[in-house]
Structures are given as structure tokens and as C-alpha cells.
C-alpha positions in Angstrom: -10.0 40.1 142.7 -8.6 37.1 144.3 -4.9 37.2 145.8 -3.7 34.0 144.2 -0.3 32.7 142.5 -2.5 31.5 139.5 -3.5 33.2 136.3 -6.4 35.0 137.9 -5.1 38.4 139.2 -3.8 38.9 142.7 -5.8 41.9 144.3 -3.2 44.4 145.8 -0.8 47.3 144.9 0.9 50.2 146.4 -1.1 53.2 147.1 -1.8 56.6 148.9 -3.6 55.7 152.1 -5.7 58.8 153.4 -5.7 57.8 156.7 -3.6 55.4 159.1 -5.9 52.9 161.0 -2.9 51.3 162.8 -4.2 50.9 166.4 -1.6 52.2 168.9 -2.2 49.4 171.7 0.7 47.3 172.3 1.1 44.1 170.3 0.1 41.0 172.5 -3.1 41.9 173.9 -4.6 40.4 177.2 -6.0 36.9 177.8 -7.5 37.7 181.0 -6.0 34.7 182.7 -6.8 34.3 186.0 -3.9 32.6 187.2 -1.1 33.1 184.4 -1.8 29.4 183.2 -5.6 29.2 183.3 -8.2 29.4 180.7 -8.6 32.9 179.0 -11.9 34.6 179.6 -14.3 33.9 176.9 -12.5 30.9 175.6 -13.1 28.5 174.4 -14.7 30.7 171.6 -17.0 29.3 169.0 -18.4 31.1 165.8 -19.9 30.6 162.5 -17.6 31.2 159.5 -18.4 30.8 155.8 -20.4 27.6 156.5 -18.6 26.1 159.0 -18.2 25.9 162.8 -14.9 27.0 164.2 -13.9 26.5 167.8 -11.0 28.6 169.2 -9.6 27.2 172.6 -7.6 30.2 173.5 -6.2 33.3 172.0 -3.7 32.3 169.2 0.1 33.0 169.8 1.4 31.4 166.6 -1.1 32.7 163.9 -0.3 32.5 160.3 -2.2 34.8 157.9 -2.1 33.6 154.1 -3.6 36.6 152.3 -2.4 40.4 152.6 -6.0 41.5 153.4 -6.0 39.5 156.6 -2.6 40.0 157.5 -3.3 43.8 157.3 -6.2 43.5 159.6 -4.1 41.6 162.2 -1.4 44.0 162.1 -4.1 47.0 162.4 -5.0 45.3 165.7 -1.6 45.4 167.0 -1.1 41.7 166.8 2.1 41.4 165.1 3.8 39.6 167.8 1.2 36.9 167.7 2.0 36.4 164.0 4.3 33.2 163.2 4.3 34.0 159.8 2.5 35.3 156.6 2.4 34.7 153.0 0.8 35.9 149.5 1.9 39.2 149.3 2.1 41.3 146.0 2.8 44.8 147.1 4.1 47.0 150.0 2.3 46.8 153.4 -0.4 49.7 154.3 0.7 52.9 155.1 1.4 53.0 158.9 2.2 49.1 159.3 5.4 49.1 158.0 7.2 48.7 161.6 5.0 46.2 162.8 5.1 44.1 159.7 9.2 44.2 159.6 9.1 41.7 162.4 6.6 39.2 160.9 8.3 36.3 158.7 6.9 36.2 155.2 7.2 32.6 154.2 6.1 33.0 150.6 5.2 36.1 148.3 2.7 33.6 146.7 0.5 31.1 148.1 2.7 28.7 150.2 2.4 25.0 150.4 0.7 23.4 153.4 4.1 22.0 154.5 5.7 25.4 154.8 2.7 26.5 156.8 2.7 23.7 159.2 6.6 24.2 159.8 5.6 27.6 161.7 3.6 25.2 164.1 0.3 27.5 163.9 -2.4 27.7 166.4 -4.6 29.5 164.1 -5.0 30.2 160.2 -6.7 33.0 158.7 -7.3 33.9 154.8 -9.1 36.4 152.8 -10.5 34.0 150.3 -12.1 30.7 150.1 -10.0 29.5 147.3 -7.0 29.9 149.5 -7.9 27.3 152.0 -9.5 25.1 149.5 -8.3 22.4 146.7 -5.9 24.1 144.5 -5.0 26.6 147.3 -2.5 25.9 150.1 -4.7 22.9 151.3 -8.5 22.5 152.4 -9.7 23.8 155.6 -10.1 20.4 156.6 -6.6 19.2 156.5 -5.7 21.9 159.1 -8.5 21.3 161.2 -7.9 17.6 161.5 -4.4 18.7 162.8 -6.0 20.7 165.5 -5.3 24.0 163.8 -8.6 26.3 163.4 -9.3 28.1 160.2 -11.0 31.5 159.6 -11.8 33.2 156.0 -13.1 36.5 155.3 -17.0 36.8 155.5 -16.6 39.3 152.4 -15.7 36.2 150.3 -18.4 33.9 151.2 -21.5 36.1 152.3 -23.8 36.6 149.3 -21.1 35.1 147.1 -20.8 32.1 144.8 -17.5 30.6 144.6 -18.6 27.1 142.9 -18.2 28.4 139.3 -14.4 29.0 139.1 -12.5 32.2 138.3 -13.2 34.9 141.3 -16.6 33.9 141.9 -20.0 35.6 141.4 -21.9 38.0 143.9 -25.5 36.7 144.6 -25.9 39.8 146.7 -24.0 43.2 146.9 -21.1 43.3 149.4 -21.3 46.0 152.0 -18.8 47.1 154.2 -20.6 45.3 157.2 -18.9 42.1 155.8 -15.5 43.8 156.5 -16.6 45.2 159.8 -17.5 41.4 160.8 -14.2 40.3 159.9 -12.6 42.9 161.9 -14.6 42.3 165.3 -14.5 38.5 164.6 -10.6 38.6 164.5 -10.4 40.8 167.3 -12.6 38.2 169.4 -10.5 35.4 168.3 -7.2 37.1 169.6 -9.1 38.3 172.9 -8.9 41.9 172.1 -12.5 42.8 171.2 -12.1 46.5 172.2 -9.5 46.9 169.5 -12.0 45.6 167.0 -14.4 47.9 168.1 -12.2 50.9 168.0 -10.6 50.0 164.4 -14.3 49.7 163.1 -15.3 53.1 164.5 -12.3 54.5 162.8 -13.1 52.6 159.4 -16.6 54.0 159.6 -15.5 57.7 160.6 -13.5 57.6 157.4 -16.5 56.5 155.3 -18.7 59.2 156.7 -16.1 61.9 156.0 -15.5 60.6 152.3 -18.9 60.4 151.3 -20.4 63.9 153.2 -22.3 65.6 150.8 -20.8 64.1 147.8 -23.3 63.3 144.7 -21.5 61.4 141.9 -24.6 60.5 139.9 -23.0 62.3 136.9 -20.2 60.1 136.9 -19.9 56.6 135.2 -16.8 54.4 136.2 -14.9 51.4 135.1 -12.5 49.7 137.4 -9.4 47.8 135.6 -7.6 45.6 137.7 -5.0 43.7 135.7 -4.1 42.3 132.3 -4.3 44.6 128.8 -4.9 41.3 126.6 -8.1 40.1 128.2 -8.7 42.8 130.9 -10.2 41.7 134.5 -12.8 44.6 135.2 -14.9 45.0 138.3 -18.7 43.7 137.9 -21.5 45.2 139.9 -21.1 43.9 143.4 -17.8 43.4 144.9 -15.8 46.1 146.8 -15.7 48.4 143.7 -19.5 48.3 143.9 -19.2 49.3 147.7 -17.4 52.5 146.6 -19.5 53.2 143.3 -22.9 53.0 145.5 -21.5 55.1 148.5 -20.5 57.6 145.8 -23.9 57.4 144.0 -22.1 56.8 140.7 -22.6 54.1 138.1 -20.2 51.2 137.1 -20.4 50.7 133.6 -20.4 46.9 134.0 -22.9 46.6 136.8 -24.8 44.4 134.6 -22.7 41.4 135.6 -22.4 39.7 138.8 -19.3 38.2 138.3 -16.5 39.5 140.7 -13.9 40.0 138.0 -15.0 39.4 134.6 -12.7 39.4 131.6 -14.2 41.8 128.9 -13.1 43.0 125.5 -11.8 46.5 125.0 -14.3 47.0 122.2 -17.0 46.5 124.6 -15.3 48.8 127.0 -14.7 51.5 124.3 -18.7 51.3 123.5 -19.6 51.9 127.1 -17.1 54.8 127.3 -17.0 55.5 131.1 -16.3 59.0 132.5 -13.6 57.7 134.8 -11.1 54.9 134.7 -10.1 53.7 138.2 -7.0 51.8 137.5 -5.0 49.1 139.9 -1.5 50.2 140.3 0.1 46.9 141.0 4.0 46.2 141.7 3.8 42.5 140.7 4.5 41.1 137.3 2.1 38.2 137.2 0.1 39.8 134.2 0.5 42.2 131.5 0.1 45.9 132.3 0.3 45.5 136.0 1.4 49.1 137.1 -0.7 52.2 136.4 2.1 53.5 134.2 1.8 50.4 132.0 -1.7 50.6 131.9 -2.0 54.1 130.9 0.6 53.7 128.5 -1.5 51.0 126.8 -4.9 53.0 127.0 -3.1 55.9 125.3 -1.6 53.9 122.5 -4.2 51.4 121.6 -6.6 52.2 118.6 -9.4 51.1 120.6 -9.2 52.8 124.0 -7.3 55.8 123.0 -10.6 57.6 121.7 -12.5 57.0 125.1 -13.5 60.2 126.7 -11.9 59.3 130.1 -8.5 58.6 128.0 -8.5 61.7 125.9 -9.2 63.6 129.2 -6.8 61.5 131.5 -9.4 61.0 134.0 -7.7 58.4 135.8 -7.8 57.4 139.7 -5.0 55.1 141.0 -6.0 52.5 143.6 -3.9 49.8 145.3 -5.3 46.2 144.6 -6.1 45.9 148.1 -8.4 48.9 147.8 -10.3 47.1 145.1 -10.7 44.1 147.2 -13.1 43.7 150.3 -10.8 44.6 153.0 -10.2 47.5 155.3 -8.4 49.1 152.3 -11.8 49.5 150.7 -12.0 52.6 152.7 -8.9 53.7 151.0 -10.4 53.3 147.8 -13.6 55.1 148.4 -11.4 58.1 149.7 -9.5 58.1 146.4 -12.5 57.7 144.0 -14.3 60.4 145.8 -11.2 62.8 145.5 -11.1 61.9 142.0 -14.5 62.8 141.1 -14.6 66.3 142.7 -11.5 67.1 141.0 -12.9 66.1 137.6 -15.9 68.1 138.3 -18.2 65.2 138.2 -19.3 65.2 141.9 -21.0 67.9 143.9 
């Protein structure tokens, strides 16, 4: 779900990372400048990004990342000292990135104003969601590009996705981890450290392979609940939860909707009666029932939900919001759900 300071949920939360993807390379990276003041090798760099052509003249030295998923990629690439600021955080940083994150200024917990961003004199701007750099978000991409600040949006939020209908958009094709890997590689290229991107992708791929090795989750039906108890935001077929579900061979009980995070009644949820509830454990307070504790309290007291098999048997898997977003932490979500299915005896 999108990370935004509006009624739609912010997609992030604390959790149990099963492995640390932080690269140990030193922070600054090399620009391969021949004379210390000349052009960096491979620059200017031009790439296609979410329907736009982006040109970066030199590796950024004062970047601003305005969504947590994007920030955690840059921190994992060892680029903390090239970040002038971050924003739009709803939960603790990914395990293993705490020290790197400490030195990066956070200019807003939610979406900052364009003035706050520009006050940092950025030379590059990245975001996880198209809505972040659009009307109603921080500002449209064009506003920054006219000022000479190149912008970048996660390919996972525009590849095979229609964001024109409001809300959190709808998938026209199932998301795959390739979009996340593309983001990692392209950001590493933008910052002149492509070898770090390749190394991080290999680590993520190895974790996916390990989590899915020999597993058959075809006996299990899953429901992913991000936030809000009154009109719950639940995962449709084809976003990050879809990646997790498909990798495990399981079934999402709402795989008949392509909306990213549709709001669905509890009566409909109870009718579909999933075997396992995958619950977002959020630390923010924007919606009702944000934390896993509050969600479980609701499920076990509400007359509609308390008779569901998953509730009666307390088959809950707790995930960070970022693990339910198309980010490097989707791998974390896959690991947790796989472990849960095995624990519940629903996977071989």
C-alpha cells in the first residue's frame, strides 16, 4: 500500500527481518573521475523511468529520498553519506540499517512540502510511489525537473500498474521481484556504484531461493490485512502480497480483484474464510487498528470475524508494512509467511 499522509494507508511497519542486506562497502562510492574534477565515468547517465526520460549528469551527492522503501535501498547500497535528507517514514528502519540511518536528516515523518525538499538543495530525488511526485503529493516531477533536479520513481509502482483511477491503483499485470531488482540496479547506476547493486540483488535472490526451497503452500488460503478495522484495506491479487503468495504456491482469497489495496467488508472476508491472516504490524496511528495487537484484539472480539477458522486457531503471520509493499523487504515478507505456513502445518 502507498506510503502517504492521506486517508489511504502508509505501507510500513516494524518487523522481524530474517536477514540483513546492508552492504559493507564504504558510504561514498567511487565516481571514477580521471582528474578529481572531471566527469565521472559513465555520465551523463540517461534511463527510462515510469514513462519519462531521466538524465543524471553526475553521481548525486545531495539526494533526497521521500519514501521509506527508496531510502532503505539507498542505505543498503552504502549511500547514507550521499543523502541530504529523507521523509515519509512510518516505522523503524530495516534491521541492520540503524547506524547508517542515524546520520541522515529526516525532514518529515509524512510527505514534506516541496519547499522543505528544495531547502536541502538536492541534486537527485527518489520516491517509491508515483503519487509522491504528483499533484497532491510533494509536487509533480516536472516542478523539480524544471529546476534541474532529476527524479526517479520505483518501477514497481508503474510497470503493469494503472494509477489513474485514484486510491492505490490497480495492477494490469502481476508484480514480480524483477521490478524491485531493476530499481536496485538502476539506483546503484545513478550513484555510480553498479557493483553494489549487483551484489545486493544476488543477496536478495539467494534469500528468495532459500525461503521457497521445497515448499508447497497449495493447501493454504491467505488474506493480507494492512490497516483500518472499519473499512479494512486488504491485498488484491497482484501486488507485493501476490509475489509472496505465488512464490509459495498458496492462494490469496481476494485474487479476483486487481486493485492494489481494495477496501472490503468483514462479512465478505468471513464468507471467504482464509486459513491464515497475514497482518500488518504498524507503529503509526493514522488509521484504526494499526498495530498487530489492535488488529488481533478486533478480530477476536468482533462477532463477524471471531468465528473464522484463522481467528479460532490463531493462525496469524505478522509483517512490516514495507514487507507488504514492493520493496527489498518483500523478501522479508516471503520469509515470514513461508515460516508461518510451515509452523501451521499448511506447507510441505
